[in-house]
Steps between C-alpha positions, in 0.01 A plus 500: 500500500539303185454566132220378278740254340601356849133474600423317179788257583386447854145416390631228264236542230388739234148624476314731282301796649204718423273762654789702624427802704699761712348524858741737673790744418703640790806737473795495741609863477826435685624227288320631178341146442154386431313183625257384253249222593345302221250209492487234230310185419741212413421178314667215310421465142227680301291640798497152662536406873657496733439877559684727739446850633828676555561840672865627426664814633782629295752771596587728203765573374648152500190296482588332834225280653413639844195274560353209328191310594343217303151327556387180318163542368287213378234689320582831301152643595627490856788752428424835655535720191379850539503731210423880526 
C-alpha cells in the first residue's frame, strides 16, 4: 500500500480532476477499516487533454492507496461516466 502523496510522486506529474464519484464502500469488520473506491476524470490545464480516467481504492482510516488504475482517454466523451 502507498499513501496518496507517494502515488503522486510515482506518477511524476500533477493533474487536475473533476467528475468525482464514489463507486463502492466496503467495511472490514475485523480491522474496523473501510475501503472506498472512487473514480475521477483527470486532465492538464483548464479541462484540456490529455484526459485520464482513474479508479482509486483507499483504505480509511489512513488514506492508504489499496488499488490504483489509470486509463488514458483521447476524447472526454469516451469516458464512461454514469450518474444516478
